[in-house]
N, C-alpha and C positions, 0 to 999 in steps of 0.2 A: 504494500500500500504506500503510495507516494505521500510526501509531506503535504502537498497541496490538497489531495483528496481528504486527508485527515483534518486539515484546517477547515474545509467546507463542512464535513460531517459533524465536527465538534463545535461548529459555530454557535455562540450563545444566542438565545432568543431575546428580542427586545420587547418588553411588556410594560404596561402602565397600570396604575391602580384602578383607573376608571377611564371612561371615554372623555370626560372633561379634561383630565390630565393630558391625554393624547392630543386633543384639540388645542389646548393651551401651548403645548410644546410646538405644534405645527405653526401656530401664530408667531411664536418666538423665532422659529427658523426663517419664516418669510420676512420678518422684520429686521434681520441682521444686515449690517452694512455690506455693500458690495465688496468683493475681494478680487484679487488677480486670478487669472485662470490657472496659474501654477501653484496656488495655495490650497491645501487640504485642511478642513476643520474636523477634528475628532472630539467627541463628547464622552467624557469619562463616566462609566457606570459602575455601581456596586464597589465604590472605593478602589477603582482601578482593576477590578476583575476582568472587565471587558470594556470595549469602546463602541459607540455607534457613529455612523457616518450618514449624511443626508444630502438630498438633492443631486446635483451633478457630480459631487464628490463620491456619492454612493455608486453611481453608474460607472465612474472611473475605476473604483476599487473592484467592482464586480467584473469589469472587462479586463483590467490590467493585472489584478492580483488573483482573484478567484478563477478567472477565465470562464465564467458562466454567469448567466443572468438569473439563475434559479435562486440565488441568495437574496435577491431584491424583494423587499416587502414595502407596500405602500401605506403610509400613515395618513389618516384624515380623509380618506377617500379611495377611489379606485385608481386604475392605471392612468386615467386621463386627468383626474383632479388631485390625487394624493401626492405626497412627497416620497419619492423613492428613497429607501433606507436599507442599510445592512449593518452587520456588526463584525467586530474583530475580537478574538480572544486576546489575552495579554501576550501570549507567545506569538500569535499571528501578527499582532500589532507591532511588536518589536521587529519582526521580519519585514513588514511593510515599511516602517519608518526607515530602516536601514537602506532599503532599496530607493525610497523616495528622496531621501536627503543626500545619500552618497553617490547614487547612480543617475537618478532622474532629475537632479538639480531643482527640487521642489521646495516649497515653504510649508511649514506645518504649524497649526494652532491647536492647542489643547484647551477645551472648555470644561469647567467643573461646576457642579451645582452646589450652591452654598446652603447653609442651614435654613435659610428662609425661602429656599426653592428657586432663587435667582441664579442664572448661569453667568459665570465670569470667565474671561480669558486669563488663564494663569501661566501658561507656557507658550512660547513660540520659538521656532528655529528656522534657520535657513542653511544652505550648504556650507557657508563659512562661519556660522555661529550656531554650534550644536551643543553648547555648554549645558543647557537645561535637559538635554535628552541623552547624555552620555551613558547613563545607566540603562536606558532602553537599547541603545545601539550596540554597546560593547560589553554587555553582561557576560556573554559567552563567545564572543567573536573578537579577534584582534583587529585593530585598525590597519588598513593597508596604505593609507596616505593621509597626511595631516590636512585638516580643513583650513586652508589659508584664506583669510579675508583681508582685502586691500582697500584702502581709501585713497582717493586722488584729488588733488587741487591744482588748477592751472593758473599760470601767471605770465606776465609779459615783463621782460627786463632787457633794456637796450634793444628793443625791436626783435627780441628772440623769445621763443616760447619756452617757458620754464615749467617742468612737470615735477610736482612735489608729491611723493607717495609715502604712505605708511602702511605696514602690513602686520598682522598678528597671527600667531599660532597659539591658541589657548591651551592646547594639549601639553605643550612644553613651556608655557608661560614666556613667550618671547615676542618682543616688539622690534620691528625693523623700520628703517627710514632710508629714503634715497631721494636725491634731487638732481635733475639733469636737464640739459638743453635738448630739445627735440625738433624734428622737422615737421613739415605740413602733414605727413602721413602718420606721425607718431609711431614710427617704427621702433624706436628705443623702448617706448612704453609697451608695445606689443611683445618685444623680446623679454621684458621684465615679467610680464604676465606668465609667459611660458617657462621662464627660469624658475619662478617660485611655485608654479603649479596652483595658481589662484583658483578658488572655487566660487568666490563672491566678491563683487566690487562695489564700493560705496562711492557715489558721486553726488555733487551738489545738485539740487533741484533747480533747473533753469532751462526751460524749453526753447528759449530764444538764443542761447549761446551756441554758435555754430561749431566751435571747437569741441564743446561738450557732446554735441550730437555725433561728431566724428569719433570721439572717444567711445561713445556708447556703441557705435557700429563695430568698432574693433573688439570691444569686450564681448559682444554677442557673437561675433565671428569666432571667437575662441571658446564658445560654449560656456561662458561664465555668467552667473546670475547677476543682474544689475539691481542695486538698491539705491533709491534716491532719498536724500536727507536734506532738510532745509539748510540754507546757506549759513544761518547763525550757528550751526554746529561746527562749522569750519573756522573757528576763531581761537586764538591762542591765549585768551584771557586767563584760564586756569591751568594751562599746560605745565607750567613750571612746578606748581605744588602737586599736581596729579602724578607727574613722572617721578618726582622725589619720593612720593609715598609708595608708588609701585615698584621702583627700583630698590629703594631701601639702602642705597650706598651712603657712605659717610661724605662723599664728595657731591656737591650740588650739581644738578643736571645743567645748570647755566655754564659750568666750566667745560662741558663736553662740546666737541666741534659739531656734533649733530644738532645742537640747539640753535646754531646759526642758520640752519636750513628752515627758513620761515614758512615756506609753502609745505614742506614735509611735516613741520610741527603742527600746522593747521590741520593737515590730514590726520595726524596722530590724535589730535584733540577730538575730531569727529569719530574716530575709531574707538577711543576709550569710552565715549558716550554711547555709541551704538552697541558695544558689547557689555555695557554696564559694569566695567571692570572695578570701579570704585565702590560698588555696593557689596562686593564679596570680600570680607576681611581676609580670607585665605590668600587673596592675590597680593596683598600689601607686602612689599619687601621681597617678593619672590620672582618678579619679572626681570628680564635682562633686555638691554637695548643694544642693537647692532646696526652698523651702516652697511647697506648693500651697494657695492661698487660694481656698476655695469661692466666696466672694462676688465674685470677679473674673470669674466665668463664668456664662453662662445655664445654668440647670438644665433637664435633660431627663430625665423618667422613661422607663422601658422602653416603655410604650404610646405615648408621644409619639414616641420614636425610630422605632418601627415605623410609626406613622400618618403621619409626615411624610416617610417615605422618605429618611431621612437616613442645628457646631464653632464655637463662639462666640469673640468677641474684643472687648475694650473699645475697640479702636482702629478702629472701623468707619468713622468719618469720614475718617481718614487713608487707609485702604484704598480707600474709595469715590473719593477724590480721585485715587489712583493708577489705579484702574480707569477713571475718566473720561478720564484722559490717554491711556490705551491704546485706549479706545473711539474717541476722536476721531482718533488718529494711526494709521491703518491700516497704513502702511508700517512703522512701528516695531513694531507688534504682530506683524505677520507675520514680520518678520525675526527677532525674538526667539524666536517660537514655532517657526518652520520651520528656522532656521539655528543660532542661538546656543545654544539649550537642548536641541535635538534630540540624542538619544543620550548625554546627560550621565549618567554612572553615579552610584551612591550613594557619595559620597565618605566618608561616615561609616563605611560598611562597609569600604571600601578602607583607610581610616586604621587601623581596628582590625586588619586583616590585617597591616599594616606593624608595628604595635605588638607583635603576637604573633609576629612574624617567621615568618609562614606565607604571606607574599605571594610572588608570582612576578614575573618580568620583564614578563609580560602586564599585571599590575596596575600596574606602574610606567608602562607605555605608556599605559594607560587614563587615568591621572592627567595624564600629559603631553599627551594629546589635549585634555583639558579646559583646561589652561593655554594651549594654542594658541588656544582659542576666546576667551579673555578679552580680548585687545586689540581684536578686532572687535566684541565686545559693548560694551566701553567706548566705542569709536568711535561705535557706533550710538546709544548713550544721550547722548553729547556732541553729536551732530548734531541731537538733538531740538530743534526750534525751536517755541516757544510765545509767543503774544502776551502770555500771563500769566506774568510773572516768577516768581511764587510756584510755578507748576508746574515750571519749570526748577530752582528751588531745591530743591523736594521730591525730584525725581529725583536730583539731585546728593547731597542729604543721605542719602537712604535707600539708594541703590545706587552711584552713580558713585565717590564718594570712597572708600567701603569696597572696591569692586572694584579701584581703583587701588592701594590699600594691599596687598591680597592679591596682586595681580599682581607688584608690586615685590618681595614676599617670595618669590614662586615663580619669579622669573626665573633664579635660580641653579639651581633644580631643573630648569628647561628646559635650561639649559646643560649640566648634569650628564648628562641623558639623551642629548642630542645628541652628547656626547663619548664616552660609554661604550657605547651600545646601537646595534646595526646596524638602523637604521630602515628600510632597503630590504628586509631580510629580514622585518621586522615587518609590512610591507605584505602579505607572503605568509603571515602567521600563523606565522612562525618567530621566536621571541624568543631572541636570543643577544647576548652581549657581542661587540663589534667584535674581529675577529681581530688587529688591529694591536696590541692590548694585551699579547699574549703570543706568542712565537715558536712554541710548540707549537700554540696555537690557529690560527696562520697555516697551519701544515702540514696540520692536519686540515681546515681550510677549503678548501685547494687540492685535497685528495683528494675532498671533497664536490662541488666544482665539476666535477672531472673525471668523477665518476660521473654527474652530471646531464647532461653532454654526451653520454656514451655512451648514456644512457637516451633522450635525444632522437634520436640516430642510429638506435637500434634501433626506436624508435617509428615514425619516418618510413619505415624499411625495411619494417616490417610493414604499414603503410598502403599502400605502393606495391604490395606483393605481392598484397594482397587487393582492390586497386582502390578502396580507401576514399577515395583522394584526389579522386574524382569527387563524393563526397558533401559536403553542407554541413557547416560547422564545428559546427553544433548537434548532429550525430550523434557527434561525438568527445568522449568524456567521460573524466573521471578518477575512479578509484575510490579512496576513502579507507577503510581498514580499521582501526578502533580495536581494538587487541588485546584489551583487557579486556572491552569490552562486546560484541564480536562483532557490532556493528551496521554495516551498509553504508550509507555516506552518499555521495550522488552530487553532485559539484561539477564546475565547468568549467575553472577557471583555476589550480589548484594541484597540485603533485606531493607526495603524502603517503605513499603506500604502493606502489601498482602503477599504471602507465599501462595503461588498458584500452581496447581497440578494440571497436567495435560494427559488426556486419555484418548487413544484412537477409537475405542469402543465405549461410548458414554452410557450404555444401557445399565451398567452396574451402579451408576450414581443417580439416575433419574428416578423420581418418586421418593427419594430419601431426603428428609427435611434438613439433616445436618450438612448436606452438600448443596452448594449454590453454584449453578452454572452461569458463567460470565460471558463467554463468547464461543462461537463455533467457527472453526477454520477448516480449510480443505483437508488438513492433515490431523485433525482431532478437535477435542473440546477442552477449553480452559475452564477450570472451576476452582473454588475454594471451599472452606468449611465455615460454619457459624462461629466456632471457637477461634479459628485463625483470624477471622475478621475482628472479633472482640479483642483478642490479644494485640492485633495490629493497631487498633485504636488506642489501647492502653500504652503501647510502645511509643506512639507518636505524641501522645499527651505528655508522657514523661520527658520526651525530648524537648518539647516546648517549655516545660517547667525548667529543665536544665539550662536551656538557652536564656531564659529570663534571669535565672539565678547567676549566670556567668557574665551577664551583660557589662557590669562594671569592670570586671577583670579584662574583658575583651577591649573595652575602651582604653584601658591603660596600656595594653599590648599595642593597639593601633597608634597611640600617642608616642610610644617608644619607637615604633617602626617609622613614623613620620620624621623623626630626627635624622634618619639615614637618607632622606630624599635627595640631597645634593650628590651624594656618592652614587646612588642608583641612577640618576640622570646622566652623570658622566660615564658610568659603566655602560649604560645603554648605547651611548654614542660610540664607544670603543668596540663593543661587540657588533654593532651595526657595520662599522668600518671593516672589521674582520670578515663579516658575512658577505659583504660586497666583493672583497678580494677573493674569497674562496669561490664565490659564484663565477667570477671572471675566469678563474683557473679551471673550474669545472667545465664550463662551456668551451673553453679553449682546447681542452683535452678530448672532450667527447663529441666534437664536431665530426662530420663525415671525413674531413681531412683536417688534422689538427691545425689550430691557428699558430701564427708566429709572432714574435715580439717585433714591433716596428721600430725603426730608427727615427728619432724625432729631432727636427731642427728648430732653432729658435724662431720666434715670430719675425717675419720679414726676410728670412733667408731660407735657402734650401728649396728643393723641388718635391714633386710627388711622383715617385716611381714605384709601381706595384707589379710584381710578377705573379702571374696566375691568380689574379684577383677573382673572388667569388662573392655572390650575394648571400649573407648569412641566413636570411629568412627562406630563400628559395631552395638552397641546397639541402636543407633538412626535410623538405617535403617528400612524401612517399612517391615512389615511381618517378623521381626526377634525377637525371644524370646531368649535373650542371657542367657547362662548358666554360672553363676559366679563360680570362683574357688579361693581357698586359695593359698597363696604363702608364703613360709618360707625359707629365705636365712639367715642362722645363722653362725656367725664366729666361726671357730673351729669345726663345726658340719656339716652343709649343705651349703657348699660354691659353689659347682659345681653340677648342676642339669642336669642329662641326661634324656631326655624325649623321650620315644618310644611310638609306637601305630600306629593304622591304618591310611592310607591316608585319608585326609578330616576329620580327627578326632578332629582337633583343636590344634595341637601342635604349629603350627606357630602363631596362634592367641594368645595362652597362653604366649609364650615368648615375643612376640612383645608388648602385653598390659602391661607387666612389665616395658619395656623400656619407653613406653609412660607415664605411671604413674610416673616413676622416673623423667622424664622431666617436667611433669606438676607440680609436687611438688616443684621442684627447681626454677620454674619461679614464684611460689607464688600462684598457683591455687589450689583449692580443687581437690580431686581425686575420681574416680569412684570406691569406695569401701564402705563397711559398717564400717570398722576400718582399719587404716593404720599407720605404723611407718616406716620411711626410714632413711638411712644415706645419707650423701652428696657424690655424685660421681664427680670425676674430669673429667671423659669423658664416653660417651656411644659409644661403638664400635660394629659394626654389620657385619656379613657375612650372607647375606640372598639371596634367589633367585638364579637363574641360567641364566646368559645371556652372550653372546659373543659380540665382537666388530670386525666384519669382516673387516671394513674399516681400522682399526688400526692393523689388524693382530693378535688380541688377542682372543684365544679360550675361551670357557666356563671354562675349567679347569684352564687355565692360569689366567683368571680373578679371580677365586676362590683363587688361590695361592697368587696372588699379594695382594688381600685384607686381606688374613689371615696373610701374612708376616707383613703387616702394623699393624695389631692388636697386634701381638706378640712383635713388637718393641715399640709400643706406650703404651700399657696397663701398669698400675701400680696397687699396692694392693688396691687402692681406685677407680678402674674403674668398669664398668659394661659391660660384654661381652655377645653378643647375637649371637649365631651361629645356623642358620636354614639349616641343611643339609651341608655336607662337603664330598668331595671325590667322588662325583657321576660322574664326567666327565672323569674318567679313569677306569682301571680294578678294580674289586671288591677287590682283594688282596692289590693293591696299595692304593686304597681309604681307606680301613679299616686301613692299616698301618699308613697312614698319620693322620686319624681321632684319632687313639689311641695316637700317639706321641704328637699331638697338645693338646689333652685333658689332657694328663699326665703332659705336660709342664705347662699348665695354672694352673692346680690344685696343683702342687707341687712347682713350681718356682715363678709364679706371685702371686698366692693365692688371686685372686680377685673373686668377685661374677660372676658366669658365668652360662648361660643356653644353653644347646646343644640339639637341636632336631635332631634325627637321625633314620635311618632305619637299621643301623649296630647294630643288637641286641647283638652281641658279645661284643660291647663296654661297656655294662652294667657290665661286670665282673671287670671293673676298680674299682668299689666300694669295691672289695675284697682286693685291693692293696693300695688304697688311702683312708684314713678314712674320708676325707672331701667331698667325692663324694656320691651323693644320687640319686637313681633311681626313676623316676616317669613314669607313663604311662596314656594315655588317654583311657578311657574305651569304650567297645562296647559289646552289648548283642548279643550272637550267639544262634539262634534257628534253627529249621528245617521248611522248607516250604512244600507245598503240593506235589511238585515233588521229594521230598527226598533230596534236596540240602540244603545248609546252608542259613539261613536268618539272615543277620547282620544288627543290628540297632546301629548307632553311638550315644553315650550318651553325648559326649563333656565334660565329667567330668574327672578331673585329680586326680589320686590316687597314693599312694606309690606303688612301685613294678615295675616289668618288664613285658612288652608285647613282646612276641616272634613272632608275626605275623603282617604283614603290610596290609593284605587284599587288595593288589593291584588289584587282579583279580576281586574282588567285585566292586571296583571303575570302572573298565572297563565295568562291567555289567551295572552299573548306567549310564555310558556314551553311552549305547545302542550299544555295540560292537556286531557283528554277533555271533550267537550261536556257529558256527563252530570254530571261533577264540578263544572264551572263553574256549570251551572244550579242544582244543589243548593246550592252556596255562596251564590248570589244569593238563593234562597228563605230560607235560614237567616239571612242578613244582614237581610232585611226583617222576619223574625219577631223577631229581637233588638231591632231598632229600635222595633218596636211595643211590646215588653215594657218597654223603657227609658222610652219616652214615658209608658206607663201608670203605672210606678213613680214617675216625677217628678210626674205629676198627683196621685197618691195622697198623696205627701209634702206637696205644697202644700195639699191639702184637709185633711190630718191635723193639721198644725201651722200656727198663725197666724204671720205675719211677726214679730209682737212676741215670741212665745214663742221663735222661732228666734234672734232677735237677742239676747235675754236669756240664752238657753242658751249661745250662742257666747261671750258675755262671761264667764260663769261658768267655762267650760273654759279660756279664755285666762288668766284670773286664777289658776286652779288650777296651770297649768304655769309661769306666771311665779313663783309662790310657791316652787315646787320649784327652778327655775333660779337664783333669788336666794339659795339656801342658801349660807352662807359655807363656803369650802373644799370645795365639792362635788366638784371635780376630784380631790381627794386622798382622798376617802372610799372605803372598801371597799364591796363589793357589798351586804353585810348592812346597813351603816349607811345606804346609799341607800334600800334597801327600807323600813327603819324610818322614814326621813324622809318617803317617799311615803305610808306608812300614816298618819302623823301629820297631814299636810296633807289627806289624804282625809277623815279624821274631822272636820276643821275645816269642810270644804265639803259634808259629807254631807247636811245639812238643805237647803241650796240645791239640790243635785242632785235630791233626792227631790221637791222642789216644782216641778221643771221637767221636763215630759214629754219634751221634745226631747232633753235631756241623757241621760235614762234610755234613750231609744231608741238614741242614739249609742253609749253604753257597752255596751248589750246586743249591738251588732254586733261588738264586739271579742271 
């Protein structure tokens, strides 16, 4: 039985005391203020035993969560007039909230009914602000990514756009700030969003601010939730005292360099207010403030992030040395991965639970289990034996010395747990203080043990009566009933609620009062006895009494555990770093062909030379035999690669794998090559795919132009540009003209490494004008088939030179197009080729070579004259038109005396 089926079957029923109560609640629902479409309202019932959902929210839950409309019940009328409603059990609600907040980027409101019957909003959450729901979201599931919320404020300084941001990670109590100059496309801001993995963005409420509208578009393009707050929240009136209280340092925040970032501080003020950080005393003195420097990270725009299937770090050499150690030492790598780091929880989150005093003894035990792992991990790292002394020193410096320090600090924690908590009971998932600490606890424990003995006796008695002793142990199961969730969980080795027996033939128990049949399954019947049920009730009542009696002692244990939070947070970062390095080594070794360590050059020097490069995502797919290719990007020789060739021939894979390899090298991982050397890139910029956004009114071609404009404004000589097709969303002539102009600008003005995959074969002639441009093509074998047509085999190999055919019609054949369509396409192809040849011949006969060369010089001088206009970048549209008109008058006589110039102008 699936979890979803169980959640539907065990869904609580929503009932009211009388019809008047139902009608009154319906009137309340209809009178609620309007909310955004991505907000879900939940109404708490029976002190949190379950929740009800109403209106469109109920329809969404039924469709998206339950996957059935049968859960819908209509309140206050029929299907036409009533309010659609459904319910969620506590366990189902936790699952739904986890998906809605962390995956669907939705907002949540929890409403609770007060003592006077009035409903009040008591909790709300958004993807970046989940503080109120952490117990729901992560009670039994570890967080996979921190929910970062960011606030932004724009300003103008010396005619330049200033972006001030502040971001917060409430899970680790960290505030960050950054302030930087940005361009018209806000490409630096977009890179920042990607670097931080932002889930929610807070912006000032101003519908008339054009720059804010552009920011909003960028945020939504990155699939980040936008929250608007009034402008008065973005003031720095109280920021000094608020930060001093949150940071708790002896040094005033005024002395920090970050305090001089006025726009960032304004954003920080709005963020503190939005997250209500000052209202929680547990936050005071526990936050840290850091400065996020954009220049320390590789920049990735949104298209690059999607194209490369993807985290950068300036310490790639150190990381690669650590990866190399673990690649070579298989025993150390496996022991760390399979033994020492396995099942290590998120210590940051547990530390936060300790600080907020909402932790349980189970959380104390989870930390204790990590502490127990540390000595063996330290021993494994100490036993590492290398012929290279520097490797041993590196392991000691990065890990061993720090681990020993943390363990020495946590030894008293280990001693405290072993002294106070019943570890034997914890092995059976019972978390309690040792009974020896209190005489009353001892008495209750004796009663619990006596009840357990009686349960065992009754259990064996029932087995003997029904002849179940002849069956295998696997048939004897224990049923655990969680009271709130009403979910049945089958386990084998623990006593939680009722001992249940299973019989293939149930005839021996039917008709006997002392046996209670619970459920019938395909392989038998589950049942219990009257006495077992009574003993089970007594057992759990005693446990409840024990829990109440030990509550004060538990509070003291939690208080002691909370004092170790700084050590736990530091240890968590160290173990996470080790986990990343081990993962890099693991994938490097277990790839179809092992990865190699790349040689890295400093920023601004060195080339990209890859031997037998492969795409790491494609080569691991089933039934794929990947064809590797060499890559050579050489400064001053091969800086701009134009790749042509047939559709489905591997052009896109070739250029994307280079971007992926560059990223892997800079995060410190080995790369899928047999030999590799790379330089450091400050950003990877990509224009790939073809997609429109109809809801935003952006066509395919407009999306291409916006992304390309951002590339041209952002790229530096130390960037890597990947362009996979350009200019396809408009006419052939317009598209080719743009592709040529963009390629020429990148190869002559920016002078960064660039790869351009295209079907504009005429673009390959750019190599004749720009010496840094090199032509490559993906190969295909052309033969003849039995019917006299061409038989094309794609070889996926990249060689130097030009391919003047795209074989698009061949791809249509592979897609099983009707023969009549394919034949018509071939006829039209031949007609167009004949027309093109005829036009080219006419042009050559119409104008002499001398006229064409002289006309080209005139047009080139014309555009240079305009481009050299002083301060043209700061001129308005009207002034630019006036300048063009002036230059046109200067060249009017030359243009009129050249027939080729007149012909070219007439075509515009």
